[in-house]
N, C-alpha and C positions, 0 to 999 in steps of 0.2 A: 293530592289534587285539590282543586278549589271547590268550595261550596258556592253555589250560584243562588242569586235572589230568585224567588218564585213569583211570577206574575199573579196578581190577584184579580178577582172578579171586577169587571168594569174596564180593564185594560184592553185596548183594541186588538192586540195580537191574539187574544183568546177567542175572539169572534171571527177570526179570519181562517179560511181553509189554507193549510200549509202547502208549500210547493214541494214537488218531488225531489228526492235526493239523487244527485249524480254520484254514485258510489265511488267511482275512480277519483273524482275531485276531492271527495270527503275523506277518503282512505287514510292519508297521512295524519290528519288531525283527529280521526275517529277514536283511537284508544284513549286519548286524554279527555275528549268530550264525554265518552261513555263513563269513564272513571268519575268525572265531575258530576254527571247525572246520577249515578248510583250513590255517590257520597252525599249529594244534596238530598236525595230521596231517603237515604238511611238516617240522616241527622234529624229529619222531621217525622220519621216513622211511617213513610208512605209505602204503598204497594206498587205504584207506578208513577211515571213522570214522562210527559210528552215534551218534545223540544220547544214547542211554542210556550210552554209554561215557564221556561227560562229565557224567553225572549227571542228564540231562534225560529225563523220561518223555514222549517224543514220537516219533512214527513218521517220522523224518527221518534221512537219511544223506548223506554226501558221498563221492565216489570220484574219484581222480585216477590215470590211467594214461597212460603214454607209449607211443605207437606210432610207430616210426621217429623222425621229428623233431617230430611233433605231440604236444601235451599235451592230453588229453581230461579235462575237469572235468565231473563229473556230480553233479547234486543230485536226490535222489529223496525225495518226500514221499508218505506213505501208499502205499508200494509193495506190489505183490504179484507173485509169480512166476506167470505164466499157463501157461507150458509149459517143458519142458526135454527134452533128448535127449542120447544118447551119454555114458555115464558114464566119467569119467577119475579116476585116483587120483594126486594130486600133493602135494608138500610145501606146507604152509600154516602161516602164523604169525598172530599177532594182537597188536594193541597192548595188549590187556588181559592178555596173557600174554607179557611181554617176554622174548625169548631162547628161547622154546619153539616148536618146529616139529614137525609130525606129518603123515603121509600121510593125506589126507582124500579120500573119494569125493564127487564133485560132478558135475553135468551139465556137459558141455563147451560146450553151447549152451543159452541160455535166452531167453525172452521175458518182459519185465517191464512192467507198467503202473504208472504213478505220476503225480504232479504234478511239474512242474519248479519252479525257483525263482521263476517268474512266475505260478505257480498254474495253468498250462496242462496239460491231460492229455497224456501222452507214452507211447509204446510203444517200448521199447528191445529190439532184438534183438542179442544179444551172444554172442561166443565167446571162448575163451582167457582171459586175465587179467581182462578186464572181466566176463565171465560169472562167473568165480570170485568176484570182488569183490562183484558184485551179490548173489549167493547168500549170501556171508559176512555182508554188512551186513544183509540182510533177516533172516537167522537171528538176528542180534543183536536186531533190533527185535521178534522173536518170543520173545525170552528164551532163545535157544539159542546156546551158545558152541561153538566149533569142536571142542573135545574131546568134546562130547556126541555127535558123529558117529563117534567111534571105537568099535570093538568093546569090550564090557564088560571082557574080559580085559586088553586094552591099557590101558584107563583104570585098572584096578586096579594094573597094573605102574607106571603113571605117578604114582600117589598119593604115594609118598615124594619124588619129584622135585618135584611140585607143592607139597608142604608146605615143602620147602627154599626153593623159589623165592618162595613167598608171603611168607616172612620178608624176603627181599630187596626185594620189590615194595612192602612197607609203607613203605620209605624213599624210594620213587620218587615224585616230584611234578614232572610236566612243566611245570607253570606257573612253576616256579622256574628253568627253563633260560633262559640268556641268549641272545638272538638277535644280540647285537651292536647296532650303530647301526640305528636305524629306517630304513626305506626312504626316507622323506621328509627324512632328515637330522636329524630331532629325536631326542631321547634318551628 
């Protein structure tokens, strides 16, 4: 599949609330899109990727977390956070802000409703990294980036750092990263 370019901070699509997905219309192209999203996320070492981060105005995200020896791959379509509890403050980063990390307050436990990759309604109850990733990706779909959750004074202090990083990010295009030989042996 294809590696997609990840939109960086300052690109308008990241500040826009995404539109709902019509699952029936998306269904034929969904397997290829999900493969592209997981491949893109994997090549840069991310835990989650929202569709608007690759330039698509649709309420869809993928998440991959490892628990012990198991790898959990989650697809959420038209997700919503139903409930959350117990606030924690932890370091968080974002593929649209390469190299930037900040302490963000989030729920430690969440319940999310969405459609899965088969179009079936699911309810996900999560804690830890999965809870953080769900909230982070749903924020993206709502046009909220993680630094929007920082106190105003902290954001003001970050402004010079962001301006410097934005110049570096303009040169970054993940779609040009070589993955080496394809998994099936083809080039």
